[in-house]
C-alpha positions in Angstrom: 76.5 15.5 -38.4 78.7 17.8 -36.4 80.3 16.2 -33.4 82.2 17.5 -30.5 85.4 15.5 -28.9 86.8 15.3 -25.8 90.3 14.1 -25.0 90.9 11.2 -22.5 94.1 9.7 -20.7 93.7 6.0 -22.1 96.5 3.7 -24.1 97.6 5.7 -27.2 96.1 8.9 -25.5 93.8 9.3 -28.7 90.7 11.1 -29.0 87.2 10.0 -28.5 83.4 10.9 -30.1 81.3 12.2 -27.5 78.0 11.0 -28.0 75.2 13.9 -29.1 75.6 16.6 -31.5 76.9 20.1 -30.5 73.4 21.3 -30.6 72.2 19.2 -28.4 75.2 19.3 -25.8 74.2 22.7 -25.6 70.8 21.4 -24.1 71.6 19.8 -21.3 69.3 21.6 -19.1 67.1 18.7 -20.5 68.6 16.2 -18.7 68.9 18.2 -15.3 65.8 16.0 -13.8 67.5 13.2 -14.0 69.9 11.1 -12.0 72.3 8.1 -11.9 72.1 5.7 -9.5 75.7 4.1 -9.0 76.3 0.5 -7.6 77.6 1.8 -4.5 74.0 4.0 -4.0 75.4 7.3 -5.0 73.5 9.3 -7.0 75.1 11.7 -9.7 74.4 13.9 -12.5 72.9 12.1 -15.9 75.4 13.1 -18.3 75.2 11.3 -22.0 78.1 11.8 -23.2 79.5 9.6 -20.5 77.7 6.8 -22.3 79.2 7.9 -25.4 82.8 7.5 -24.0 81.6 4.0 -22.9 80.4 3.0 -26.4 83.5 4.7 -27.6 85.5 2.6 -26.0 83.9 -0.7 -26.5 84.5 -0.1 -30.2 88.0 0.6 -29.8 88.6 -2.7 -27.4 87.0 -4.7 -30.6 87.8 -2.5 -34.0 91.5 -1.0 -32.3 91.7 3.0 -31.6 92.3 3.5 -35.7 88.9 2.0 -36.5 87.1 3.9 -33.5 88.4 7.0 -35.1 86.5 6.4 -38.7 83.6 8.9 -39.3 81.2 5.8 -39.2 81.9 4.7 -35.9 81.8 8.2 -34.7 78.1 8.8 -36.4 77.1 5.5 -35.4 78.0 5.8 -32.2 76.5 9.5 -31.8 73.3 7.5 -33.1 73.2 4.9 -30.6 73.4 7.3 -28.2 70.8 9.0 -28.8 68.9 5.9 -29.1 69.8 5.0 -25.8 69.0 8.4 -23.8 65.5 8.6 -25.8 64.6 5.1 -24.3 65.5 6.1 -21.3 63.4 9.5 -21.2 60.5 7.5 -22.4 60.6 5.5 -19.5 60.7 8.5 -17.2 59.4 11.0 -18.8 58.9 13.8 -15.8 62.4 12.8 -14.5 63.9 10.8 -11.7 66.8 8.2 -11.0 67.9 5.6 -13.7 70.4 2.7 -12.4 73.3 2.4 -14.0 72.7 -1.1 -14.7 69.8 0.0 -16.8 71.8 2.6 -18.7 74.1 -0.4 -19.8 71.3 -2.8 -20.7 69.6 0.1 -23.1 73.5 0.3 -24.1 73.6 -3.4 -25.1 70.5 -3.3 -26.5 70.7 -0.3 -28.8 74.1 -1.9 -30.1 72.1 -5.8 -30.8 69.7 -3.6 -32.9 71.8 -1.6 -34.8 73.7 -5.0 -35.9 76.8 -4.1 -34.1 77.0 -7.7 -32.4 80.5 -8.2 -32.4 81.0 -4.9 -29.9 77.9 -6.1 -28.7 79.2 -9.2 -27.4 82.4 -8.0 -26.3 80.4 -5.6 -23.7 78.2 -8.5 -22.4 81.1 -10.6 -21.5 83.2 -7.4 -20.3 80.4 -6.6 -18.1 79.9 -9.7 -17.1 83.6 -9.8 -16.0 83.6 -6.8 -14.1 80.5 -7.9 -12.1 82.3 -11.4 -10.8 85.0 -8.6 -9.5 82.9 -6.7 -7.9 81.0 -9.2 -6.4 84.1 -11.2 -5.4 85.7 -8.0 -3.6 82.4 -7.2 -1.8 82.7 -10.8 -0.4 86.2 -10.1 0.5 85.3 -6.7 2.4 81.7 -7.8 3.7 80.3 -4.3 2.5 76.7 -4.7 0.3 75.2 -2.1 -1.7 73.4 -0.8 1.2 76.0 0.0 3.6 75.5 3.5 4.8 72.5 4.3 2.9 69.4 6.1 4.3 66.3 7.6 3.6 64.9 10.6 4.1 61.5 11.6 5.9 59.6 14.4 7.2 62.7 16.2 6.3 65.0 14.1 8.4 67.3 11.2 7.8 67.2 8.0 9.2 69.1 4.6 8.5 67.0 2.2 5.9 65.7 -0.4 7.8 66.9 -3.5 5.7 65.4 -5.8 8.2 61.7 -4.0 7.7 61.9 -4.3 3.7 62.7 -7.7 4.3 59.9 -8.6 6.3 57.7 -7.0 4.1 58.3 -8.5 1.1 57.9 -11.7 2.9 54.9 -11.6 4.2 53.5 -10.1 1.0 54.3 -13.3 -0.5 53.5 -15.4 2.5 50.7 -18.1 1.2 51.1 -17.6 -2.6 53.5 -20.6 -3.2 56.8 -21.5 -4.2 56.5 -19.3 -7.5 56.8 -16.2 -5.8 60.8 -15.5 -4.8 60.7 -12.4 -2.6 64.6 -12.4 -3.0 64.1 -11.6 -6.6 61.8 -8.8 -5.6 64.4 -7.3 -3.0 67.1 -7.9 -5.5 65.4 -5.9 -8.4 64.3 -2.8 -5.6 67.4 -2.0 -3.7 69.2 -1.7 -7.2 67.2 1.5 -7.5 68.0 2.7 -4.0 70.3 5.5 -3.2 71.5 7.5 -0.2 69.0 10.0 0.7 66.0 8.8 -1.3 62.8 9.5 0.1 60.6 7.0 2.3 57.7 7.1 -0.1 60.2 5.9 -3.3 61.5 3.3 -1.4 57.7 2.0 -1.1 57.2 2.6 -4.5 60.6 1.3 -5.5 58.9 -2.3 -3.9 55.7 -2.1 -5.8 57.7 -1.5 -9.1 59.6 -4.3 -8.3 57.0 -6.8 -8.0 54.9 -5.7 -10.8 57.5 -6.3 -13.4 57.4 -10.1 -12.3 53.6 -10.4 -13.1 54.4 -11.4 -16.1 56.3 -14.3 -15.1 53.5 -15.3 -12.8 50.2 -14.1 -12.5 50.8 -15.0 -8.6 53.1 -11.8 -8.4 49.9 -9.6 -9.1 48.8 -10.3 -5.4 52.5 -9.7 -3.8 52.5 -6.5 -5.8 48.7 -5.5 -4.5 49.8 -6.4 -0.5 52.9 -4.0 -1.0 51.2 -1.3 -2.7 48.6 -2.0 0.3 51.3 -1.1 2.8 52.4 1.7 1.0 48.7 3.4 1.2 48.3 2.2 5.1 51.2 4.3 5.9 50.0 7.2 4.0 46.6 7.1 5.3 47.5 5.7 8.9 51.0 8.1 9.1 52.9 5.4 10.0 53.8 1.4 9.0 51.3 -0.7 9.6 51.6 -4.6 9.3 48.5 -7.0 8.0 48.5 -8.0 11.8 48.2 -4.4 13.1 45.3 -3.9 11.1 43.3 -5.9 13.0 43.1 -3.4 15.9 44.0 -0.6 13.6 40.6 -0.9 11.1 38.3 -0.4 14.2 40.6 2.3 15.7 40.7 4.2 12.1 37.2 3.7 11.2 34.8 6.6 13.0 37.6 8.9 13.0 37.7 8.6 9.0 33.7 8.6 8.8 33.5 12.3 11.3 37.1 13.6 9.1 34.9 12.8 5.6 31.3 14.6 6.9 33.8 17.4 8.5 35.7 18.4 4.8 32.1 18.1 3.3 32.8 14.6 1.6 30.6 12.6 3.5 26.8 13.3 4.2 25.8 14.4 7.5 23.5 11.0 8.0 26.5 9.0 8.0 27.3 10.2 11.4 24.5 8.8 12.6 25.4 5.2 12.6 26.9 3.3 15.2 30.4 3.7 13.8 31.9 1.3 16.4 29.5 -1.4 15.7 30.7 -1.4 11.8 34.1 -0.5 12.4 34.2 -3.7 14.5 32.6 -5.5 11.4 35.6 -4.7 9.1 37.5 -7.3 8.0 41.1 -6.7 7.6 41.8 -10.3 6.1 40.1 -9.2 2.6 42.6 -6.5 2.4 44.6 -9.8 0.8 42.1 -10.8 -1.9 43.0 -7.6 -4.4 44.9 -8.4 -7.3 47.4 -5.0 -8.3 45.5 -3.7 -11.0 42.2 -3.9 -8.7 44.0 -2.5 -5.7 46.0 0.6 -7.9 42.7 1.6 -9.6 40.6 2.1 -6.2 43.3 3.9 -5.1 43.7 6.0 -8.3 40.2 7.1 -9.2 38.1 5.7 -5.8 39.2 6.5 -2.8 38.2 9.7 -1.0 40.5 12.5 -0.9 41.0 15.7 0.8 44.1 18.2 -0.5 45.7 15.6 -2.4 46.2 12.9 0.3 43.9 9.9 0.7 41.4 9.2 3.7 39.9 6.1 3.0 41.5 2.3 3.0 39.9 -0.5 1.5 37.5 -2.4 3.6 36.4 1.6 4.8 35.7 2.1 1.3 33.4 -0.9 1.2 31.8 -0.1 4.3 31.3 3.5 3.5 29.4 2.2 0.2 27.1 0.1 1.6 26.5 2.8 4.8 25.2 5.0 1.4 22.5 2.6 0.5 21.4 1.4 3.8 20.6 4.8 4.6 16.9 4.4 4.2 16.8 1.3 5.8 15.0 0.8 9.4 18.1 -1.2 10.7 20.7 0.3 9.5 23.4 -0.9 10.9 22.6 -4.6 10.0 21.8 -3.8 6.4 25.0 -1.8 5.9 27.0 -5.0 7.3 25.4 -7.0 5.1 25.7 -5.1 2.0 29.8 -4.6 3.4 29.6 -8.6 3.4 28.4 -9.1 -0.3 30.6 -6.4 -1.5 34.0 -6.7 0.3 34.0 -10.5 -0.4 33.5 -9.8 -4.3 30.5 -11.6 -4.7 28.7 -8.3 -6.2 30.1 -5.4 -7.2 28.4 -2.2 -7.8 28.6 0.2 -10.7 30.9 2.5 -10.7 28.9 6.0 -10.1 27.6 4.1 -6.9 31.3 3.5 -6.0 32.3 6.7 -6.5 29.4 8.8 -4.7 27.7 6.4 -2.5 27.7 7.8 1.4 28.6 11.4 0.1 26.8 15.0 -0.4 25.7 14.2 -3.6 24.9 10.3 -3.6 24.1 10.2 -7.6 23.9 6.6 -8.0 22.9 5.7 -11.4 25.1 4.6 -14.0 23.2 5.9 -17.3 20.4 8.4 -18.2 18.8 8.3 -21.6 17.4 11.5 -23.1 15.8 12.4 -26.6 16.5 16.1 -27.5 14.1 18.7 -28.8 13.7 20.5 -31.9 14.3 23.9 -30.9 17.5 25.4 -29.8 16.3 25.6 -26.1 15.8 21.8 -26.2 19.1 21.6 -27.5 21.4 23.4 -25.0 19.2 22.1 -22.2 19.8 18.9 -23.3 24.1 19.9 -23.2 23.0 21.7 -19.8 22.0 18.4 -18.6 24.6 16.5 -20.0 27.1 18.4 -18.2 25.1 18.3 -14.8 24.8 14.6 -14.8 28.6 13.7 -16.0 29.9 16.1 -13.3 28.4 13.6 -10.8 29.8 10.4 -13.0 26.9 9.5 -15.2 26.9 8.1 -18.5 25.0 9.5 -20.9 23.0 8.8 -24.3 21.2 11.5 -26.4 18.5 10.4 -29.0 18.9 12.8 -31.4 16.5 11.5 -34.2 13.7 14.6 -33.6 16.6 17.6 -34.6 15.9 18.6 -38.3 18.3 18.0 -40.7 20.8 20.2 -42.6 19.2 22.7 -44.9 15.6 22.0 -43.5 13.6 25.4 -43.1 13.6 27.0 -39.7 10.5 29.1 -39.5 11.3 31.5 -36.7 14.4 32.8 -38.7 12.8 31.8 -42.2 16.5 30.5 -42.4 17.7 26.5 -42.8 19.0 24.8 -40.5 22.7 23.8 -40.0 21.8 20.1 -39.0 22.5 17.8 -36.0 26.3 17.8 -36.6 27.6 21.0 -35.5 25.3 20.8 -32.2 27.0 16.8 -31.2 30.7 18.9 -32.1 29.7 21.2 -29.1 27.8 17.9 -27.0 31.5 16.0 -27.7 33.7 18.8 -26.1 31.6 19.2 -23.4 32.3 15.5 -22.5 36.0 16.2 -22.8 35.5 19.4 -20.6 33.3 18.3 -17.9 34.6 14.4 -17.1 33.1 12.3 -14.3 33.6 13.8 -10.9 37.3 14.3 -12.2 37.7 10.9 -11.5 37.4 9.2 -15.8 36.6 11.1 -18.9 32.8 12.1 -19.8 31.1 9.1 -21.6 28.4 10.3 -23.9 26.5 8.4 -27.2 24.5 10.0 -29.4 21.6 8.0 -31.1 20.2 8.5 -34.5 17.4 6.9 -36.9 18.8 5.2 -40.3 16.3 7.6 -41.8 17.3 10.8 -40.9 18.7 12.9 -43.4 21.9 13.8 -41.8 22.9 9.5 -41.4 25.6 9.8 -43.9 27.4 12.6 -42.1 26.6 11.5 -38.6 28.2 8.0 -39.4 31.7 9.8 -40.5 31.6 11.3 -37.1 34.1 9.2 -35.5 36.7 9.5 -38.7 40.2 10.8 -38.4 40.2 12.9 -41.9 37.7 15.5 -43.0 36.9 18.6 -41.3 37.6 18.4 -37.6 34.9 21.0 -37.1 32.5 18.5 -38.0 34.3 15.3 -36.1 33.5 13.8 -32.7 36.6 12.0 -31.9 36.0 11.6 -27.7 32.3 10.5 -27.8 30.2 7.3 -29.2 27.6 7.1 -31.9 25.0 4.5 -32.5 22.6 4.1 -35.5 19.1 2.8 -34.7 18.2 0.3 -37.7 15.0 -0.7 -38.1 13.6 -4.3 -39.7 12.3 -2.3 -43.3 16.1 -0.9 -44.0 17.5 -4.7 -43.5 14.8 -5.8 -45.7 15.6 -3.4 -48.4 19.0 -4.1 -48.2 19.0 -8.1 -49.1 16.4 -7.0 -51.7 18.9 -4.5 -53.0 16.2 -1.5 -53.3 16.7 2.2 -52.4 16.3 3.5 -49.2 15.0 7.3 -48.7 15.9 10.1 -46.0 13.8 12.6 -44.4 14.5 15.3 -42.2 12.2 14.9 -39.1 10.7 17.9 -39.5 8.6 16.6 -42.5 7.5 13.4 -40.6 7.5 14.4 -37.1 5.7 11.1 -36.3 8.1 8.7 -37.6 10.3 8.6 -34.8 7.8 7.3 -32.6 6.6 4.3 -35.0 8.1 0.5 -34.7 7.6 -2.6 -36.6 4.5 -3.1 -39.2 3.4 0.9 -38.2 6.7 2.3 -38.7 6.6 0.3 -41.9 3.2 1.5 -43.2 4.1 5.5 -42.1 7.7 5.4 -43.7 6.1 3.9 -47.1 3.4 6.5 -47.2 5.9 9.3 -46.6 7.6 7.8 -49.5 4.8 7.7 -52.0 3.9 11.0 -51.1 
C-alpha cells in the first residue's frame, strides 16, 4: 500500500503517516459535500488526512515515535482511517455536516474493533481529560457553544433563538412522564448546530436528536412526533405556531387550504360547496398530540397533499379532507363529514390507503384491490396489463388470474406456432408494476395467480428466485398458487399429479369440489 506522509512539528520533529493511499487523497472531491462542526460551532471542510494524523498521534502516545513509525502501524492507521471515513459517509450518503465528537466516537470504535485496545483506552482517557478542561474554561469565561450562533432563513441571518428551542422541547415532553428528558434532547441537538445553519436544519436536528432516544424509552416517539409537528406547521403555515396557537389557526387555515387545493386541481370542485367555516371549527388540534413518530412521518412522506414539492395539508385537515370526500353524496354533508372526521382522527377507525390518498380529490379512487382474470389471447393479455397500469396509477393493488392463458408449447391456431407460455408475460407485468407506481407515493403492488394443474406451474414457482435466467424472473411482484383438495389428497397418497395446458381443458378452471375432481380425472383418463 502506497502512503503519503506529512511533516508535523511535534516533539522529535518526526514524520507521520497520512490516513489514505495516495490514490484516495487525489480524489478529495468526494468529500466536498461534507463539513465538520467544531465544538465552538464553526464549520470547516472535512479532511480525512486529519483523522489519520490524530490516530497516528494516539499510537505515538502509547508506543512511542519509533513504534508508530513502523510499516505495520502506518498500514493500520491507513486501514482504520478508511473504515472511519466509510462509516461516516454511510451515515450521510448525501453529504452534510458531521460533528467532531461523532468523528472521534467513530475513531474509538474502529480502534476497538481492530484490537488496538491499549491505544483506544489512551484515546478515551485523553478525550475525557480535554472535555473536563473545556468545561472548566467555559465555566470561567461564561461562554457556551451557542454564543454568537446565527441561523439563515430566506437568505437573511438572524440570531439563534435558544429560548424558543428550549420552550419547544419542554412543551413536546409535557405530560409524557419523568422518563423523557428535555435536556438530553437539547444537548444532543445543539451539538450539531453551527453558525449560519439553515433554519429548517435546526428543526431537523431536534427531530433527529429525539428520534435516537426512542430505543431508550418509547415515550420519546411522541416527543419526536411533536417536534416533527412543529416543523410541519412551519412549512405549511409559513411561520412557527405552538400547540396553543393551533386552537385558532386551524379554523383560520382550513377554508383557504380547501380553496387552494381546488385551485391547483388537486381537490374536487364539489369540496368547495361545503360550509368550510363550520368544518374548520370542528377540527380538534389536541388530536395532533396522539401521533407516534413513525405514523406522522409516514403521513408527511406519503399522504399529505403537496404542490410544487411543498406540503399544504396539516394532520387534522387531512382527516377532514378524507371525511369530506366520503360524505360528498350524503344529504346532510357537513354533519356526516364531522362524524367521519371524529372516527378517523381519534384512530377508532382508519380507512384503507387508496381512500386516504384519494378521497376528496379529482380522481377519488377509494378501492384497495382489483382482481381480474386474463383472457387467453394477445388482446386480452395486453388489455389486462394496460388496466394494471391505470389502476396502479391511482393506488390500486392488483391480483391477476393467469390460469386461462395457455402453457408453453401449446398450439396457436392463428399463427400455426407455439405459445411461449405464461412466464414471459408475467415479466412484462412485473416491469409495469415498477414503472407505474401508486400515485408516486409507493411502489405498485401486483400478485399473479395460477392453479396447480397448469403446465407452467413449475416455472411459475421459480419466478421469485434470485438465480437462473433473469428474463424469466419477477423480483418485484408476488405469486400465488391455488391448490385444490385433490392435489393434497394425491400428496398424502404419494400418487402422481398430471399437468395440463388450459387450452386442452378449458372448463377446468371454473370448477371446484367434486365437480373439479370428476373433470380432472376425466382429462387424465383421456
